[in-house]
mmCIF file as gemmi writes it, N, C-alpha and C atoms, coordinates in Angstrom:
data_model
loop_
_atom_site.group_PDB
_atom_site.id
_atom_site.type_symbol
_atom_site.label_atom_id
_atom_site.label_alt_id
_atom_site.label_comp_id
_atom_site.label_asym_id
_atom_site.label_entity_id
_atom_site.label_seq_id
_atom_site.pdbx_PDB_ins_code
_atom_site.Cartn_x
_atom_site.Cartn_y
_atom_site.Cartn_z
_atom_site.occupancy
_atom_site.B_iso_or_equiv
_atom_site.pdbx_formal_charge
_atom_site.auth_seq_id
_atom_site.auth_asym_id
_atom_site.pdbx_PDB_model_num
ATOM 1 N N . MET Axp A 1 ? -34.67 -2.127 7.212 1 0 ? 1 A 1
ATOM 2 C CA . MET Axp A 1 ? -33.621 -1.545 8.025 1 0 ? 1 A 1
ATOM 3 C C . MET Axp A 1 ? -32.621 -0.859 7.094 1 0 ? 1 A 1
ATOM 4 N N . SER Axp A 2 ? -32.325 0.399 7.358 1 0 ? 2 A 1
ATOM 5 C CA . SER Axp A 2 ? -31.382 1.127 6.516 1 0 ? 2 A 1
ATOM 6 C C . SER Axp A 2 ? -29.968 1.014 7.093 1 0 ? 2 A 1
ATOM 7 N N . GLN Axp A 3 ? -29.022 0.968 6.192 1 0 ? 3 A 1
ATOM 8 C CA . GLN Axp A 3 ? -27.631 0.858 6.614 1 0 ? 3 A 1
ATOM 9 C C . GLN Axp A 3 ? -27.064 2.259 6.815 1 0 ? 3 A 1
ATOM 10 N N . GLN Axp A 4 ? -26.508 2.512 7.98 1 0 ? 4 A 1
ATOM 11 C CA . GLN Axp A 4 ? -25.937 3.817 8.266 1 0 ? 4 A 1
ATOM 12 C C . GLN Axp A 4 ? -24.531 3.884 7.697 1 0 ? 4 A 1
ATOM 13 N N . THR Axp A 5 ? -24.175 5.056 7.19 1 0 ? 5 A 1
ATOM 14 C CA . THR Axp A 5 ? -22.812 5.234 6.701 1 0 ? 5 A 1
ATOM 15 C C . THR Axp A 5 ? -21.902 5.545 7.885 1 0 ? 5 A 1
ATOM 16 N N . GLU Axp A 6 ? -20.668 5.164 7.735 1 0 ? 6 A 1
ATOM 17 C CA . GLU Axp A 6 ? -19.687 5.383 8.79 1 0 ? 6 A 1
ATOM 18 C C . GLU Axp A 6 ? -19.377 6.872 8.89 1 0 ? 6 A 1
ATOM 19 N N . SER Axp A 7 ? -19.323 7.396 10.083 1 0 ? 7 A 1
ATOM 20 C CA . SER Axp A 7 ? -19.063 8.821 10.274 1 0 ? 7 A 1
ATOM 21 C C . SER Axp A 7 ? -17.626 9.165 9.881 1 0 ? 7 A 1
ATOM 22 N N . PHE Axp A 8 ? -17.403 10.416 9.565 1 0 ? 8 A 1
ATOM 23 C CA . PHE Axp A 8 ? -16.07 10.866 9.184 1 0 ? 8 A 1
ATOM 24 C C . PHE Axp A 8 ? -15.035 10.579 10.274 1 0 ? 8 A 1
ATOM 25 N N . PRO Axp A 9 ? -15.309 10.881 11.557 1 0 ? 9 A 1
ATOM 26 C CA . PRO Axp A 9 ? -14.312 10.566 12.586 1 0 ? 9 A 1
ATOM 27 C C . PRO Axp A 9 ? -13.971 9.075 12.658 1 0 ? 9 A 1
ATOM 28 N N . ARG Axp A 10 ? -14.973 8.217 12.481 1 0 ? 10 A 1
ATOM 29 C CA . ARG Axp A 10 ? -14.704 6.772 12.502 1 0 ? 10 A 1
ATOM 30 C C . ARG Axp A 10 ? -13.886 6.344 11.284 1 0 ? 10 A 1
ATOM 31 N N . GLN Axp A 11 ? -14.22 6.875 10.105 1 0 ? 11 A 1
ATOM 32 C CA . GLN Axp A 11 ? -13.437 6.574 8.902 1 0 ? 11 A 1
ATOM 33 C C . GLN Axp A 11 ? -11.996 7.031 9.076 1 0 ? 11 A 1
ATOM 34 N N . SER Axp A 12 ? -11.832 8.215 9.614 1 0 ? 12 A 1
ATOM 35 C CA . SER Axp A 12 ? -10.492 8.761 9.82 1 0 ? 12 A 1
ATOM 36 C C . SER Axp A 12 ? -9.685 7.891 10.78 1 0 ? 12 A 1
ATOM 37 N N . ALA Axp A 13 ? -10.306 7.442 11.846 1 0 ? 13 A 1
ATOM 38 C CA . ALA Axp A 13 ? -9.609 6.588 12.811 1 0 ? 13 A 1
ATOM 39 C C . ALA Axp A 13 ? -9.288 5.223 12.212 1 0 ? 13 A 1
ATOM 40 N N . ARG Axp A 14 ? -10.252 4.623 11.511 1 0 ? 14 A 1
ATOM 41 C CA . ARG Axp A 14 ? -10.059 3.286 10.936 1 0 ? 14 A 1
ATOM 42 C C . ARG Axp A 14 ? -8.96 3.272 9.877 1 0 ? 14 A 1
ATOM 43 N N . THR Axp A 15 ? -8.842 4.345 9.118 1 0 ? 15 A 1
ATOM 44 C CA . THR Axp A 15 ? -7.86 4.405 8.03 1 0 ? 15 A 1
ATOM 45 C C . THR Axp A 15 ? -6.586 5.143 8.436 1 0 ? 15 A 1
ATOM 46 N N . ARG Axp A 16 ? -6.468 5.416 9.734 1 0 ? 16 A 1
ATOM 47 C CA . ARG Axp A 16 ? -5.316 6.166 10.264 1 0 ? 16 A 1
ATOM 48 C C . ARG Axp A 16 ? -5.137 7.477 9.511 1 0 ? 16 A 1
ATOM 49 N N . HIS Axp A 17 ? -6.183 8.249 9.566 1 0 ? 17 A 1
ATOM 50 C CA . HIS Axp A 17 ? -6.24 9.57 8.925 1 0 ? 17 A 1
ATOM 51 C C . HIS Axp A 17 ? -6.054 9.464 7.417 1 0 ? 17 A 1
ATOM 52 N N . PHE Axp A 18 ? -6.646 8.418 6.826 1 0 ? 18 A 1
ATOM 53 C CA . PHE Axp A 18 ? -6.676 8.185 5.378 1 0 ? 18 A 1
ATOM 54 C C . PHE Axp A 18 ? -5.292 7.935 4.785 1 0 ? 18 A 1
ATOM 55 N N . ARG Axp A 19 ? -4.365 7.451 5.604 1 0 ? 19 A 1
ATOM 56 C CA . ARG Axp A 19 ? -3.018 7.141 5.114 1 0 ? 19 A 1
ATOM 57 C C . ARG Axp A 19 ? -2.854 5.674 4.729 1 0 ? 19 A 1
ATOM 58 N N . LEU Axp A 20 ? -3.696 4.781 5.253 1 0 ? 20 A 1
ATOM 59 C CA . LEU Axp A 20 ? -3.576 3.368 4.888 1 0 ? 20 A 1
ATOM 60 C C . LEU Axp A 20 ? -3.87 3.2 3.406 1 0 ? 20 A 1
ATOM 61 N N . GLY Axp A 21 ? -3.085 2.392 2.737 1 0 ? 21 A 1
ATOM 62 C CA . GLY Axp A 21 ? -3.256 2.156 1.309 1 0 ? 21 A 1
ATOM 63 C C . GLY Axp A 21 ? -2.454 3.1 0.435 1 0 ? 21 A 1
ATOM 64 N N . ALA Axp A 22 ? -1.913 4.16 1.008 1 0 ? 22 A 1
ATOM 65 C CA . ALA Axp A 22 ? -1.111 5.116 0.233 1 0 ? 22 A 1
ATOM 66 C C . ALA Axp A 22 ? 0.358 4.687 0.246 1 0 ? 22 A 1
ATOM 67 N N . PRO Axp A 23 ? 1.058 4.812 -0.884 1 0 ? 23 A 1
ATOM 68 C CA . PRO Axp A 23 ? 2.484 4.456 -0.922 1 0 ? 23 A 1
ATOM 69 C C . PRO Axp A 23 ? 3.292 5.336 0.034 1 0 ? 23 A 1
ATOM 70 N N . ARG Axp A 24 ? 4.273 4.711 0.704 1 0 ? 24 A 1
ATOM 71 C CA . ARG Axp A 24 ? 5.153 5.439 1.631 1 0 ? 24 A 1
ATOM 72 C C . ARG Axp A 24 ? 6.577 4.945 1.463 1 0 ? 24 A 1
ATOM 73 N N . GLN Axp A 25 ? 7.505 5.698 1.96 1 0 ? 25 A 1
ATOM 74 C CA . GLN Axp A 25 ? 8.931 5.358 1.957 1 0 ? 25 A 1
ATOM 75 C C . GLN Axp A 25 ? 9.406 5.002 0.545 1 0 ? 25 A 1
ATOM 76 N N . LEU Axp A 26 ? 9.149 5.89 -0.369 1 0 ? 26 A 1
ATOM 77 C CA . LEU Axp A 26 ? 9.468 5.713 -1.781 1 0 ? 26 A 1
ATOM 78 C C . LEU Axp A 26 ? 10.967 5.836 -2.033 1 0 ? 26 A 1
ATOM 79 N N . SER Axp A 27 ? 11.5 4.954 -2.878 1 0 ? 27 A 1
ATOM 80 C CA . SER Axp A 27 ? 12.901 5.004 -3.278 1 0 ? 27 A 1
ATOM 81 C C . SER Axp A 27 ? 12.999 4.657 -4.762 1 0 ? 27 A 1
ATOM 82 N N . VAL Axp A 28 ? 13.758 5.458 -5.512 1 0 ? 28 A 1
ATOM 83 C CA . VAL Axp A 28 ? 13.934 5.237 -6.946 1 0 ? 28 A 1
ATOM 84 C C . VAL Axp A 28 ? 15.253 4.503 -7.166 1 0 ? 28 A 1
ATOM 85 N N . SER Axp A 29 ? 15.248 3.508 -8.061 1 0 ? 29 A 1
ATOM 86 C CA . SER Axp A 29 ? 16.471 2.766 -8.359 1 0 ? 29 A 1
ATOM 87 C C . SER Axp A 29 ? 17.483 3.696 -9.031 1 0 ? 29 A 1
ATOM 88 N N . PRO Axp A 30 ? 18.779 3.394 -8.909 1 0 ? 30 A 1
ATOM 89 C CA . PRO Axp A 30 ? 19.802 4.252 -9.517 1 0 ? 30 A 1
ATOM 90 C C . PRO Axp A 30 ? 19.625 4.442 -11.026 1 0 ? 30 A 1
ATOM 91 N N . ASP Axp A 31 ? 19.117 3.421 -11.721 1 0 ? 31 A 1
ATOM 92 C CA . ASP Axp A 31 ? 18.933 3.559 -13.17 1 0 ? 31 A 1
ATOM 93 C C . ASP Axp A 31 ? 17.615 4.249 -13.531 1 0 ? 31 A 1
ATOM 94 N N . GLY Axp A 32 ? 16.759 4.507 -12.53 1 0 ? 32 A 1
ATOM 95 C CA . GLY Axp A 32 ? 15.5 5.205 -12.755 1 0 ? 32 A 1
ATOM 96 C C . GLY Axp A 32 ? 14.405 4.36 -13.375 1 0 ? 32 A 1
ATOM 97 N N . HIS Axp A 33 ? 14.599 3.05 -13.456 1 0 ? 33 A 1
ATOM 98 C CA . HIS Axp A 33 ? 13.618 2.178 -14.106 1 0 ? 33 A 1
ATOM 99 C C . HIS Axp A 33 ? 12.612 1.561 -13.138 1 0 ? 33 A 1
ATOM 100 N N . ARG Axp A 34 ? 12.889 1.646 -11.83 1 0 ? 34 A 1
ATOM 101 C CA . ARG Axp A 34 ? 12.004 1.05 -10.834 1 0 ? 34 A 1
ATOM 102 C C . ARG Axp A 34 ? 11.892 1.966 -9.62 1 0 ? 34 A 1
ATOM 103 N N . ILE Axp A 35 ? 10.757 1.846 -8.951 1 0 ? 35 A 1
ATOM 104 C CA . ILE Axp A 35 ? 10.602 2.478 -7.649 1 0 ? 35 A 1
ATOM 105 C C . ILE Axp A 35 ? 10.196 1.396 -6.652 1 0 ? 35 A 1
ATOM 106 N N . VAL Axp A 36 ? 10.632 1.561 -5.43 1 0 ? 36 A 1
ATOM 107 C CA . VAL Axp A 36 ? 10.319 0.621 -4.359 1 0 ? 36 A 1
ATOM 108 C C . VAL Axp A 36 ? 9.621 1.42 -3.263 1 0 ? 36 A 1
ATOM 109 N N . PHE Axp A 37 ? 8.565 0.85 -2.707 1 0 ? 37 A 1
ATOM 110 C CA . PHE Axp A 37 ? 7.828 1.532 -1.646 1 0 ? 37 A 1
ATOM 111 C C . PHE Axp A 37 ? 7.077 0.512 -0.814 1 0 ? 37 A 1
ATOM 112 N N . VAL Axp A 38 ? 6.553 0.962 0.313 1 0 ? 38 A 1
ATOM 113 C CA . VAL Axp A 38 ? 5.688 0.114 1.135 1 0 ? 38 A 1
ATOM 114 C C . VAL Axp A 38 ? 4.276 0.668 1.061 1 0 ? 38 A 1
ATOM 115 N N . ARG Axp A 39 ? 3.317 -0.25 1.082 1 0 ? 39 A 1
ATOM 116 C CA . ARG Axp A 39 ? 1.912 0.141 1.018 1 0 ? 39 A 1
ATOM 117 C C . ARG Axp A 39 ? 1.061 -1.025 1.495 1 0 ? 39 A 1
ATOM 118 N N . SER Axp A 40 ? -0.058 -0.698 2.132 1 0 ? 40 A 1
ATOM 119 C CA . SER Axp A 40 ? -1.024 -1.733 2.491 1 0 ? 40 A 1
ATOM 120 C C . SER Axp A 40 ? -1.973 -1.935 1.315 1 0 ? 40 A 1
ATOM 121 N N . ASN Axp A 41 ? -2.722 -3.022 1.347 1 0 ? 41 A 1
ATOM 122 C CA . ASN Axp A 41 ? -3.609 -3.344 0.226 1 0 ? 41 A 1
ATOM 123 C C . ASN Axp A 41 ? -4.782 -2.388 0.078 1 0 ? 41 A 1
ATOM 124 N N . SER Axp A 42 ? -5.243 -1.82 1.19 1 0 ? 42 A 1
ATOM 125 C CA . SER Axp A 42 ? -6.421 -0.955 1.12 1 0 ? 42 A 1
ATOM 126 C C . SER Axp A 42 ? -6.439 -0.007 2.309 1 0 ? 42 A 1
ATOM 127 N N . GLY Axp A 43 ? -7.425 0.856 2.323 1 0 ? 43 A 1
ATOM 128 C CA . GLY Axp A 43 ? -7.572 1.807 3.407 1 0 ? 43 A 1
ATOM 129 C C . GLY Axp A 43 ? -7.975 1.188 4.73 1 0 ? 43 A 1
ATOM 130 N N . GLY Axp A 44 ? -8.363 -0.077 4.717 1 0 ? 44 A 1
ATOM 131 C CA . GLY Axp A 44 ? -8.733 -0.756 5.949 1 0 ? 44 A 1
ATOM 132 C C . GLY Axp A 44 ? -7.715 -1.786 6.401 1 0 ? 44 A 1
ATOM 133 N N . ASP Axp A 45 ? -6.588 -1.867 5.702 1 0 ? 45 A 1
ATOM 134 C CA . ASP Axp A 45 ? -5.556 -2.867 5.976 1 0 ? 45 A 1
ATOM 135 C C . ASP Axp A 45 ? -4.325 -2.167 6.543 1 0 ? 45 A 1
ATOM 136 N N . ALA Axp A 46 ? -3.9 -2.539 7.74 1 0 ? 46 A 1
ATOM 137 C CA . ALA Axp A 46 ? -2.76 -1.881 8.379 1 0 ? 46 A 1
ATOM 138 C C . ALA Axp A 46 ? -1.429 -2.583 8.113 1 0 ? 46 A 1
ATOM 139 N N . VAL Axp A 47 ? -1.441 -3.697 7.384 1 0 ? 47 A 1
ATOM 140 C CA . VAL Axp A 47 ? -0.21 -4.45 7.115 1 0 ? 47 A 1
ATOM 141 C C . VAL Axp A 47 ? 0.442 -3.913 5.841 1 0 ? 47 A 1
ATOM 142 N N . ASN Axp A 48 ? 1.668 -3.418 5.971 1 0 ? 48 A 1
ATOM 143 C CA . ASN Axp A 48 ? 2.392 -2.895 4.815 1 0 ? 48 A 1
ATOM 144 C C . ASN Axp A 48 ? 3.147 -3.999 4.1 1 0 ? 48 A 1
ATOM 145 N N . ARG Axp A 49 ? 3.193 -3.897 2.786 1 0 ? 49 A 1
ATOM 146 C CA . ARG Axp A 49 ? 3.924 -4.834 1.942 1 0 ? 49 A 1
ATOM 147 C C . ARG Axp A 49 ? 4.978 -4.066 1.163 1 0 ? 49 A 1
ATOM 148 N N . LEU Axp A 50 ? 6.082 -4.725 0.847 1 0 ? 50 A 1
ATOM 149 C CA . LEU Axp A 50 ? 7.128 -4.114 0.035 1 0 ? 50 A 1
ATOM 150 C C . LEU Axp A 50 ? 6.764 -4.327 -1.429 1 0 ? 50 A 1
ATOM 151 N N . VAL Axp A 51 ? 6.694 -3.233 -2.187 1 0 ? 51 A 1
ATOM 152 C CA . VAL Axp A 51 ? 6.241 -3.276 -3.574 1 0 ? 51 A 1
ATOM 153 C C . VAL Axp A 51 ? 7.316 -2.686 -4.476 1 0 ? 51 A 1
ATOM 154 N N . VAL Axp A 52 ? 7.525 -3.315 -5.633 1 0 ? 52 A 1
ATOM 155 C CA . VAL Axp A 52 ? 8.407 -2.782 -6.668 1 0 ? 52 A 1
ATOM 156 C C . VAL Axp A 52 ? 7.534 -2.445 -7.864 1 0 ? 52 A 1
ATOM 157 N N . ALA Axp A 53 ? 7.693 -1.237 -8.384 1 0 ? 53 A 1
ATOM 158 C CA . ALA Axp A 53 ? 6.955 -0.818 -9.576 1 0 ? 53 A 1
ATOM 159 C C . ALA Axp A 53 ? 7.951 -0.612 -10.705 1 0 ? 53 A 1
ATOM 160 N N . ASP Axp A 54 ? 7.747 -1.321 -11.806 1 0 ? 54 A 1
ATOM 161 C CA . ASP Axp A 54 ? 8.592 -1.169 -12.986 1 0 ? 54 A 1
ATOM 162 C C . ASP Axp A 54 ? 8.049 -0.024 -13.827 1 0 ? 54 A 1
ATOM 163 N N . LEU Axp A 55 ? 8.914 0.936 -14.137 1 0 ? 55 A 1
ATOM 164 C CA . LEU Axp A 55 ? 8.491 2.127 -14.863 1 0 ? 55 A 1
ATOM 165 C C . LEU Axp A 55 ? 8.68 2.009 -16.367 1 0 ? 55 A 1
ATOM 166 N N . GLU Axp A 56 ? 9.293 0.942 -16.824 1 0 ? 56 A 1
ATOM 167 C CA . GLU Axp A 56 ? 9.492 0.758 -18.259 1 0 ? 56 A 1
ATOM 168 C C . GLU Axp A 56 ? 8.202 0.255 -18.896 1 0 ? 56 A 1
ATOM 169 N N . GLY Axp A 57 ? 7.987 0.607 -20.131 1 0 ? 57 A 1
ATOM 170 C CA . GLY Axp A 57 ? 6.799 0.153 -20.844 1 0 ? 57 A 1
ATOM 171 C C . GLY Axp A 57 ? 5.683 1.169 -20.777 1 0 ? 57 A 1
ATOM 172 N N . PRO Axp A 58 ? 4.574 0.853 -21.442 1 0 ? 58 A 1
ATOM 173 C CA . PRO Axp A 58 ? 3.467 1.809 -21.537 1 0 ? 58 A 1
ATOM 174 C C . PRO Axp A 58 ? 2.654 1.964 -20.252 1 0 ? 58 A 1
ATOM 175 N N . SER Axp A 59 ? 2.746 0.993 -19.344 1 0 ? 59 A 1
ATOM 176 C CA . SER Axp A 59 ? 1.968 1.096 -18.108 1 0 ? 59 A 1
ATOM 177 C C . SER Axp A 59 ? 2.821 0.705 -16.906 1 0 ? 59 A 1
ATOM 178 N N . LEU Axp A 60 ? 2.44 1.209 -15.774 1 0 ? 60 A 1
ATOM 179 C CA . LEU Axp A 60 ? 3.131 0.916 -14.52 1 0 ? 60 A 1
ATOM 180 C C . LEU Axp A 60 ? 2.754 -0.488 -14.06 1 0 ? 60 A 1
ATOM 181 N N . VAL Axp A 61 ? 3.743 -1.324 -13.809 1 0 ? 61 A 1
ATOM 182 C CA . VAL Axp A 61 ? 3.496 -2.689 -13.35 1 0 ? 61 A 1
ATOM 183 C C . VAL Axp A 61 ? 4.052 -2.821 -11.94 1 0 ? 61 A 1
ATOM 184 N N . GLU Axp A 62 ? 3.175 -3.143 -10.994 1 0 ? 62 A 1
ATOM 185 C CA . GLU Axp A 62 ? 3.574 -3.304 -9.597 1 0 ? 62 A 1
ATOM 186 C C . GLU Axp A 62 ? 3.592 -4.778 -9.228 1 0 ? 62 A 1
ATOM 187 N N . ARG Axp A 63 ? 4.566 -5.143 -8.378 1 0 ? 63 A 1
ATOM 188 C CA . ARG Axp A 63 ? 4.578 -6.509 -7.853 1 0 ? 63 A 1
ATOM 189 C C . ARG Axp A 63 ? 5.011 -6.475 -6.394 1 0 ? 63 A 1
ATOM 190 N N . VAL Axp A 64 ? 4.34 -7.27 -5.595 1 0 ? 64 A 1
ATOM 191 C CA . VAL Axp A 64 ? 4.656 -7.37 -4.167 1 0 ? 64 A 1
ATOM 192 C C . VAL Axp A 64 ? 5.854 -8.297 -4.025 1 0 ? 64 A 1
ATOM 193 N N . VAL Axp A 65 ? 6.914 -7.812 -3.394 1 0 ? 65 A 1
ATOM 194 C CA . VAL Axp A 65 ? 8.115 -8.625 -3.211 1 0 ? 65 A 1
ATOM 195 C C . VAL Axp A 65 ? 8.358 -8.957 -1.74 1 0 ? 65 A 1
ATOM 196 N N . GLY Axp A 66 ? 7.613 -8.341 -0.855 1 0 ? 66 A 1
ATOM 197 C CA . GLY Axp A 66 ? 7.733 -8.627 0.57 1 0 ? 66 A 1
ATOM 198 C C . GLY Axp A 66 ? 6.376 -8.678 1.227 1 0 ? 66 A 1
ATOM 199 N N . GLU Axp A 67 ? 5.925 -9.884 1.535 1 0 ? 67 A 1
ATOM 200 C CA . GLU Axp A 67 ? 4.627 -10.104 2.177 1 0 ? 67 A 1
ATOM 201 C C . GLU Axp A 67 ? 4.892 -10.538 3.614 1 0 ? 67 A 1
ATOM 202 N N . PRO Axp A 68 ? 4.574 -9.701 4.617 1 0 ? 68 A 1
ATOM 203 C CA . PRO Axp A 68 ? 4.903 -10.015 6.004 1 0 ? 68 A 1
ATOM 204 C C . PRO Axp A 68 ? 4.409 -11.382 6.481 1 0 ? 68 A 1
ATOM 205 N N . ALA Axp A 69 ? 3.209 -11.775 6.111 1 0 ? 69 A 1
ATOM 206 C CA . ALA Axp A 69 ? 2.677 -13.066 6.573 1 0 ? 69 A 1
ATOM 207 C C . ALA Axp A 69 ? 3.546 -14.223 6.089 1 0 ? 69 A 1
ATOM 208 N N . LEU Axp A 70 ? 4.039 -14.142 4.862 1 0 ? 70 A 1
ATOM 209 C CA . LEU Axp A 70 ? 4.891 -15.206 4.329 1 0 ? 70 A 1
ATOM 210 C C . LEU Axp A 70 ? 6.287 -15.163 4.937 1 0 ? 70 A 1
ATOM 211 N N . LEU Axp A 71 ? 6.807 -13.958 5.133 1 0 ? 71 A 1
ATOM 212 C CA . LEU Axp A 71 ? 8.148 -13.828 5.707 1 0 ? 71 A 1
ATOM 213 C C . LEU Axp A 71 ? 8.192 -14.294 7.159 1 0 ? 71 A 1
ATOM 214 N N . LEU Axp A 72 ? 7.138 -14.027 7.91 1 0 ? 72 A 1
ATOM 215 C CA . LEU Axp A 72 ? 7.109 -14.405 9.322 1 0 ? 72 A 1
ATOM 216 C C . LEU Axp A 72 ? 6.726 -15.864 9.539 1 0 ? 72 A 1
ATOM 217 N N . ALA Axp A 73 ? 6.136 -16.497 8.529 1 0 ? 73 A 1
ATOM 218 C CA . ALA Axp A 73 ? 5.7 -17.886 8.663 1 0 ? 73 A 1
ATOM 219 C C . ALA Axp A 73 ? 6.867 -18.867 8.634 1 0 ? 73 A 1
ATOM 220 N N . GLY Axp A 74 ? 7.949 -18.496 7.991 1 0 ? 74 A 1
ATOM 221 C CA . GLY Axp A 74 ? 9.009 -19.477 7.825 1 0 ? 74 A 1
ATOM 222 C C . GLY Axp A 74 ? 10.264 -19.067 8.407 1 0 ? 74 A 1
């Protein structure tokens, strides 16, 4: 049995026109050392998380600071 690939219209609908997983609502800190944005974990995940990216150093380091499941649980 061969596995069929998902059609483009279905992929587009599932990923909300390929926007899931992309950073949104970007804000730069006043000192320019960090950016804050919301993003889901992947193109198939509709839950956005608040992420802080530290721009200092040789590589970009991202950390999730707002996880909806944890915030709503307590």
